[in-house]
A tleap script that builds the chain and sets N, CA, C and O, in Angstrom:
source leaprc.protein.ff14SB
mol = sequence {
  NMET ILE GLN LEU TYR THR LEU LEU ASP LYS
  ALA SER LYS THR THR ASN HIE PRO MET ALA
  PHE GLN SER GLN ARG ASP ALA LEU ASP GLY
  LEU ARG GLN VAL ALA LEU ASP GLU LYS THR
  ALA LEU ALA LYS HIE PRO GLU ASP PHE GLU
  LEU TYR GLN LEU ALA ASP TYR ASN PRO ARG
  THR MET GLU MET GLU THR PHE ASP PRO PRO
  ILE LYS ILE ALA SER VAL LYS GLU ILE LEU
  CASN
}
set mol.1.N position { 0.863 -1.273 0.021 }
set mol.1.CA position { -0.125 0.083 0.215 }
set mol.1.C position { 1.018 1.267 -0.040 }
set mol.1.O position { 2.219 1.101 0.170 }
set mol.2.N position { 0.526 2.264 -0.440 }
set mol.2.CA position { 1.201 3.275 -0.589 }
set mol.2.C position { 0.612 4.403 -0.345 }
set mol.2.O position { -0.368 4.581 -1.069 }
set mol.3.N position { 0.891 5.479 0.611 }
set mol.3.CA position { -0.233 6.370 1.110 }
set mol.3.C position { 0.447 7.888 0.617 }
set mol.3.O position { 1.650 8.148 0.645 }
set mol.4.N position { -0.743 8.888 0.125 }
set mol.4.CA position { -0.641 9.618 -0.496 }
set mol.4.C position { -0.734 11.164 0.750 }
set mol.4.O position { -1.781 11.513 1.297 }
set mol.5.N position { 0.436 11.758 0.916 }
set mol.5.CA position { 0.189 13.194 1.698 }
set mol.5.C position { 0.560 14.630 1.027 }
set mol.5.O position { 1.511 14.797 0.264 }
set mol.6.N position { -0.280 15.553 1.408 }
set mol.6.CA position { 0.365 16.859 1.128 }
set mol.6.C position { 0.301 17.783 2.607 }
set mol.6.O position { -0.392 17.698 3.621 }
set mol.7.N position { 1.248 18.572 2.219 }
set mol.7.CA position { 1.433 19.728 3.454 }
set mol.7.C position { 0.635 20.903 2.995 }
set mol.7.O position { 0.551 21.373 1.860 }
set mol.8.N position { 0.141 21.231 3.961 }
set mol.8.CA position { -1.411 22.294 3.776 }
set mol.8.C position { 0.135 23.855 4.622 }
set mol.8.O position { 0.775 23.927 5.671 }
set mol.9.N position { 0.052 24.478 3.718 }
set mol.9.CA position { 0.540 26.126 4.373 }
set mol.9.C position { -0.372 27.204 4.745 }
set mol.9.O position { -0.765 28.138 4.047 }
set mol.10.N position { -0.635 26.928 5.927 }
set mol.10.CA position { -2.007 27.674 6.593 }
set mol.10.C position { -1.830 29.261 6.139 }
set mol.10.O position { -2.833 29.938 5.914 }
set mol.11.N position { -0.673 29.738 6.034 }
set mol.11.CA position { -0.426 31.114 6.011 }
set mol.11.C position { -0.766 31.547 4.242 }
set mol.11.O position { -1.278 32.612 3.897 }
set mol.12.N position { -0.439 30.697 3.522 }
set mol.12.CA position { -0.813 31.239 2.076 }
set mol.12.C position { -2.040 30.344 1.617 }
set mol.12.O position { -2.490 30.427 0.475 }
set mol.13.N position { -2.482 29.605 2.441 }
set mol.13.CA position { -3.544 28.715 2.140 }
set mol.13.C position { -3.499 27.831 0.666 }
set mol.13.O position { -4.434 27.577 -0.094 }
set mol.14.N position { -2.136 27.485 0.566 }
set mol.14.CA position { -1.901 26.646 -0.341 }
set mol.14.C position { -1.277 25.133 0.046 }
set mol.14.O position { -0.835 24.872 1.165 }
set mol.15.N position { -1.314 24.268 -0.973 }
set mol.15.CA position { -0.782 22.908 -0.624 }
set mol.15.C position { 0.256 22.451 -1.638 }
set mol.15.O position { 0.253 22.987 -2.746 }
set mol.16.N position { 1.170 21.475 -1.340 }
set mol.16.CA position { 2.262 21.318 -2.056 }
set mol.16.C position { 1.402 20.138 -3.151 }
set mol.16.O position { 0.206 19.871 -3.031 }
set mol.17.N position { 2.109 19.680 -3.957 }
set mol.17.CA position { 1.863 18.591 -4.686 }
set mol.17.C position { 1.961 16.937 -3.952 }
set mol.17.O position { 2.929 16.540 -3.305 }
set mol.18.N position { 0.769 16.172 -4.231 }
set mol.18.CA position { 0.976 15.346 -3.253 }
set mol.18.C position { 2.065 14.178 -3.276 }
set mol.18.O position { 2.266 13.703 -4.393 }
set mol.19.N position { 2.746 13.680 -2.290 }
set mol.19.CA position { 3.878 13.094 -1.937 }
set mol.19.C position { 3.786 11.425 -1.483 }
set mol.19.O position { 3.125 11.005 -0.533 }
set mol.20.N position { 4.323 10.893 -2.080 }
set mol.20.CA position { 3.993 9.372 -1.753 }
set mol.20.C position { 5.005 8.613 -0.663 }
set mol.20.O position { 6.230 8.656 -0.779 }
set mol.21.N position { 4.332 7.929 0.384 }
set mol.21.CA position { 5.360 7.260 1.062 }
set mol.21.C position { 4.639 5.775 1.610 }
set mol.21.O position { 3.448 5.477 1.694 }
set mol.22.N position { 5.868 4.988 1.941 }
set mol.22.CA position { 5.344 3.584 2.302 }
set mol.22.C position { 4.428 3.571 3.518 }
set mol.22.O position { 3.488 2.777 3.546 }
set mol.23.N position { 4.652 4.395 4.503 }
set mol.23.CA position { 4.185 4.398 5.693 }
set mol.23.C position { 3.957 5.873 6.390 }
set mol.23.O position { 4.610 6.829 5.972 }
set mol.24.N position { 2.993 6.034 7.487 }
set mol.24.CA position { 2.945 7.208 8.118 }
set mol.24.C position { 4.259 7.830 8.604 }
set mol.24.O position { 4.683 8.965 8.392 }
set mol.25.N position { 4.906 6.646 9.431 }
set mol.25.CA position { 6.142 6.973 9.789 }
set mol.25.C position { 7.012 7.761 8.697 }
set mol.25.O position { 7.323 8.952 8.694 }
set mol.26.N position { 7.279 6.881 7.886 }
set mol.26.CA position { 8.326 7.720 6.497 }
set mol.26.C position { 7.913 9.023 6.397 }
set mol.26.O position { 8.720 9.948 6.302 }
set mol.27.N position { 6.652 9.185 6.411 }
set mol.27.CA position { 6.212 10.259 5.868 }
set mol.27.C position { 6.604 11.621 7.197 }
set mol.27.O position { 7.180 12.665 6.889 }
set mol.28.N position { 6.238 11.362 8.341 }
set mol.28.CA position { 6.976 11.966 9.587 }
set mol.28.C position { 8.485 12.287 9.419 }
set mol.28.O position { 9.045 13.377 9.301 }
set mol.29.N position { 8.888 11.266 9.438 }
set mol.29.CA position { 10.274 11.270 9.237 }
set mol.29.C position { 10.770 11.995 8.373 }
set mol.29.O position { 11.712 12.711 8.709 }
set mol.30.N position { 10.400 12.021 7.324 }
set mol.30.CA position { 10.785 12.675 6.031 }
set mol.30.C position { 10.566 14.395 6.302 }
set mol.30.O position { 11.349 15.260 5.909 }
set mol.31.N position { 9.573 14.580 6.908 }
set mol.31.CA position { 8.845 15.940 7.172 }
set mol.31.C position { 9.817 16.567 8.335 }
set mol.31.O position { 10.190 17.738 8.260 }
set mol.32.N position { 10.189 15.731 9.381 }
set mol.32.CA position { 10.765 16.158 10.472 }
set mol.32.C position { 12.352 16.824 9.771 }
set mol.32.O position { 12.852 17.943 9.885 }
set mol.33.N position { 12.807 15.635 9.064 }
set mol.33.CA position { 14.333 15.895 8.360 }
set mol.33.C position { 14.214 17.329 7.641 }
set mol.33.O position { 15.183 18.072 7.797 }
set mol.34.N position { 13.385 17.694 7.048 }
set mol.34.CA position { 13.260 18.897 6.259 }
set mol.34.C position { 13.074 19.903 7.230 }
set mol.34.O position { 13.794 20.893 7.100 }
set mol.35.N position { 12.037 19.879 8.457 }
set mol.35.CA position { 11.878 20.747 9.522 }
set mol.35.C position { 13.142 21.141 10.348 }
set mol.35.O position { 13.441 22.168 10.956 }
set mol.36.N position { 13.722 20.045 10.162 }
set mol.36.CA position { 15.126 20.457 11.159 }
set mol.36.C position { 16.109 21.231 10.350 }
set mol.36.O position { 16.972 21.757 11.053 }
set mol.37.N position { 16.241 21.483 8.889 }
set mol.37.CA position { 16.895 22.137 8.121 }
set mol.37.C position { 16.675 23.849 8.440 }
set mol.37.O position { 15.700 24.506 8.076 }
set mol.38.N position { 17.617 24.254 9.058 }
set mol.38.CA position { 17.266 26.227 9.219 }
set mol.38.C position { 16.919 26.818 8.351 }
set mol.38.O position { 16.027 27.630 8.595 }
set mol.39.N position { 17.416 26.726 6.947 }
set mol.39.CA position { 17.230 27.098 5.613 }
set mol.39.C position { 15.817 27.039 5.144 }
set mol.39.O position { 15.532 27.766 4.193 }
set mol.40.N position { 14.961 26.348 5.619 }
set mol.40.CA position { 13.421 26.022 5.177 }
set mol.40.C position { 12.584 26.753 5.847 }
set mol.40.O position { 12.670 27.239 6.975 }
set mol.41.N position { 11.566 26.800 4.867 }
set mol.41.CA position { 10.109 27.704 5.236 }
set mol.41.C position { 9.497 26.878 6.699 }
set mol.41.O position { 8.807 27.438 7.550 }
set mol.42.N position { 9.896 25.565 6.740 }
set mol.42.CA position { 9.318 25.036 7.670 }
set mol.42.C position { 9.941 24.851 8.996 }
set mol.42.O position { 9.411 24.602 10.079 }
set mol.43.N position { 11.462 25.066 8.607 }
set mol.43.CA position { 11.887 25.585 10.246 }
set mol.43.C position { 11.643 26.653 10.755 }
set mol.43.O position { 11.508 26.839 11.965 }
set mol.44.N position { 11.547 27.584 9.775 }
set mol.44.CA position { 11.487 29.132 10.222 }
set mol.44.C position { 10.066 29.116 10.661 }
set mol.44.O position { 10.060 29.147 11.891 }
set mol.45.N position { 8.872 29.082 10.184 }
set mol.45.CA position { 7.593 28.908 10.354 }
set mol.45.C position { 6.746 27.547 10.606 }
set mol.45.O position { 5.807 27.219 9.880 }
set mol.46.N position { 7.197 26.786 11.735 }
set mol.46.CA position { 6.762 25.405 11.810 }
set mol.46.C position { 4.998 25.482 12.203 }
set mol.46.O position { 4.283 24.484 12.283 }
set mol.47.N position { 4.638 26.591 12.368 }
set mol.47.CA position { 2.857 26.854 13.132 }
set mol.47.C position { 2.381 27.088 12.006 }
set mol.47.O position { 1.202 27.439 11.965 }
set mol.48.N position { 3.213 26.955 10.636 }
set mol.48.CA position { 2.344 27.466 9.580 }
set mol.48.C position { 1.754 26.390 8.555 }
set mol.48.O position { 0.893 26.505 7.682 }
set mol.49.N position { 2.688 25.075 9.061 }
set mol.49.CA position { 2.405 24.020 8.229 }
set mol.49.C position { 1.939 22.579 8.641 }
set mol.49.O position { 2.522 22.003 9.560 }
set mol.50.N position { 1.063 22.084 8.081 }
set mol.50.CA position { 0.229 20.778 8.701 }
set mol.50.C position { 0.447 19.736 7.430 }
set mol.50.O position { 0.439 20.059 6.242 }
set mol.51.N position { 0.665 18.260 8.032 }
set mol.51.CA position { 0.784 17.048 7.101 }
set mol.51.C position { -0.756 16.489 7.147 }
set mol.51.O position { -1.302 16.143 8.194 }
set mol.52.N position { -1.317 16.457 5.970 }
set mol.52.CA position { -2.717 15.676 5.690 }
set mol.52.C position { -2.433 14.372 4.793 }
set mol.52.O position { -1.813 14.408 3.730 }
set mol.53.N position { -2.877 13.426 5.270 }
set mol.53.CA position { -3.268 12.193 4.200 }
set mol.53.C position { -4.100 12.454 3.565 }
set mol.53.O position { -5.121 12.999 3.985 }
set mol.54.N position { -3.856 12.086 2.191 }
set mol.54.CA position { -5.223 12.378 0.837 }
set mol.54.C position { -5.585 10.951 0.393 }
set mol.54.O position { -6.630 10.825 -0.246 }
set mol.55.N position { -4.942 10.010 0.621 }
set mol.55.CA position { -5.258 8.572 -0.185 }
set mol.55.C position { -4.527 7.404 0.476 }
set mol.55.O position { -3.655 7.512 1.338 }
set mol.56.N position { -4.900 6.522 0.067 }
set mol.56.CA position { -3.995 5.177 0.459 }
set mol.56.C position { -4.275 4.686 -1.233 }
set mol.56.O position { -5.375 4.765 -1.780 }
set mol.57.N position { -3.240 4.265 -1.770 }
set mol.57.CA position { -3.047 3.511 -3.071 }
set mol.57.C position { -2.585 2.129 -3.396 }
set mol.57.O position { -1.410 1.874 -3.132 }
set mol.58.N position { -3.237 1.312 -3.863 }
set mol.58.CA position { -3.075 0.160 -4.144 }
set mol.58.C position { -2.281 -0.255 -5.343 }
set mol.58.O position { -3.013 -0.421 -6.319 }
set mol.59.N position { -0.887 -0.497 -5.599 }
set mol.59.CA position { -0.281 -0.541 -6.478 }
set mol.59.C position { -0.744 -1.815 -7.231 }
set mol.59.O position { -0.811 -1.822 -8.460 }
set mol.60.N position { -1.019 -2.750 -6.572 }
set mol.60.CA position { -1.358 -4.078 -7.231 }
set mol.60.C position { -2.803 -4.222 -8.098 }
set mol.60.O position { -2.978 -4.774 -9.184 }
set mol.61.N position { -3.788 -3.517 -7.215 }
set mol.61.CA position { -4.960 -3.366 -7.983 }
set mol.61.C position { -5.286 -1.819 -8.630 }
set mol.61.O position { -6.349 -1.426 -9.110 }
set mol.62.N position { -4.346 -1.277 -8.516 }
set mol.62.CA position { -4.511 0.180 -9.165 }
set mol.62.C position { -6.168 0.900 -8.488 }
set mol.62.O position { -6.934 1.698 -9.028 }
set mol.63.N position { -6.241 0.329 -7.351 }
set mol.63.CA position { -7.276 1.201 -6.467 }
set mol.63.C position { -6.971 2.242 -5.378 }
set mol.63.O position { -6.008 2.107 -4.623 }
set mol.64.N position { -7.773 3.229 -5.322 }
set mol.64.CA position { -7.325 4.153 -4.470 }
set mol.64.C position { -8.326 4.289 -3.618 }
set mol.64.O position { -9.412 4.092 -4.164 }
set mol.65.N position { -8.402 4.602 -2.265 }
set mol.65.CA position { -9.063 5.287 -1.334 }
set mol.65.C position { -8.914 6.482 -0.966 }
set mol.65.O position { -8.027 6.713 -0.145 }
set mol.66.N position { -9.794 7.645 -1.504 }
set mol.66.CA position { -9.412 9.144 -1.256 }
set mol.66.C position { -10.213 9.340 0.346 }
set mol.66.O position { -11.225 8.697 0.622 }
set mol.67.N position { -9.762 10.036 1.027 }
set mol.67.CA position { -10.149 10.967 2.165 }
set mol.67.C position { -10.789 11.856 2.418 }
set mol.67.O position { -10.054 12.779 2.768 }
set mol.68.N position { -12.142 12.210 2.452 }
set mol.68.CA position { -12.960 13.394 1.757 }
set mol.68.C position { -13.689 13.578 3.359 }
set mol.68.O position { -14.648 12.850 3.614 }
set mol.69.N position { -13.244 14.479 4.321 }
set mol.69.CA position { -11.939 15.406 4.119 }
set mol.69.C position { -10.371 14.916 4.266 }
set mol.69.O position { -10.105 13.987 5.028 }
set mol.70.N position { -9.621 15.402 3.709 }
set mol.70.CA position { -8.261 14.678 3.989 }
set mol.70.C position { -7.784 14.493 5.778 }
set mol.70.O position { -7.994 15.260 6.718 }
set mol.71.N position { -7.319 13.610 5.752 }
set mol.71.CA position { -7.003 13.437 7.444 }
set mol.71.C position { -5.527 14.136 7.996 }
set mol.71.O position { -4.370 13.811 7.731 }
set mol.72.N position { -6.010 15.131 8.792 }
set mol.72.CA position { -4.404 15.399 9.636 }
set mol.72.C position { -3.725 14.690 10.572 }
set mol.72.O position { -4.040 14.244 11.675 }
set mol.73.N position { -2.687 14.671 9.892 }
set mol.73.CA position { -1.701 14.021 10.627 }
set mol.73.C position { -0.996 14.561 12.081 }
set mol.73.O position { -0.947 14.245 13.270 }
set mol.74.N position { -0.526 15.514 11.223 }
set mol.74.CA position { 0.501 16.598 12.434 }
set mol.74.C position { 0.805 17.846 12.003 }
set mol.74.O position { 0.998 17.990 10.795 }
set mol.75.N position { 0.904 18.937 12.847 }
set mol.75.CA position { 1.607 20.043 12.398 }
set mol.75.C position { 3.047 20.086 12.656 }
set mol.75.O position { 3.469 19.553 13.682 }
set mol.76.N position { 3.832 20.649 11.858 }
set mol.76.CA position { 5.255 20.678 11.866 }
set mol.76.C position { 5.753 21.047 13.612 }
set mol.76.O position { 6.677 20.559 14.262 }
set mol.77.N position { 4.993 21.821 13.904 }
set mol.77.CA position { 5.204 22.330 15.229 }
set mol.77.C position { 5.426 21.074 16.200 }
set mol.77.O position { 6.330 20.815 16.995 }
set mol.78.N position { 4.413 20.481 15.883 }
set mol.78.CA position { 4.269 19.145 17.055 }
set mol.78.C position { 4.930 18.184 16.520 }
set mol.78.O position { 5.129 17.428 17.471 }
set mol.79.N position { 5.398 17.727 15.608 }
set mol.79.CA position { 6.486 17.044 15.152 }
set mol.79.C position { 7.691 17.162 15.482 }
set mol.79.O position { 8.414 16.166 15.506 }
set mol.80.N position { 8.239 18.614 15.859 }
set mol.80.CA position { 9.128 18.936 16.156 }
set mol.80.C position { 9.340 18.913 17.799 }
set mol.80.O position { 10.417 19.039 18.381 }
set mol.81.N position { 8.173 18.740 18.335 }
set mol.81.CA position { 8.258 18.616 20.165 }
set mol.81.C position { 8.322 17.456 20.358 }
set mol.81.O position { 8.393 17.025 21.509 }
savepdb mol mol.pdb
quit
């Protein structure tokens, strides 16, 4: 199963392109790594960003289960604490 996530920028009210991860842990670890880089907007304004899960995708059957509304996983601020 592949999980699709997006990052919401609450300040600009935009999201990035969907990102694919094997698990929620992988998504959180990847986001944490970016947020720890002091040069990134995530590090400078962690309160502005939230991670959402959009869907689960089964590459064997090509079936996708979307979540409406998307599931909020955590804010970057929460991930860094």
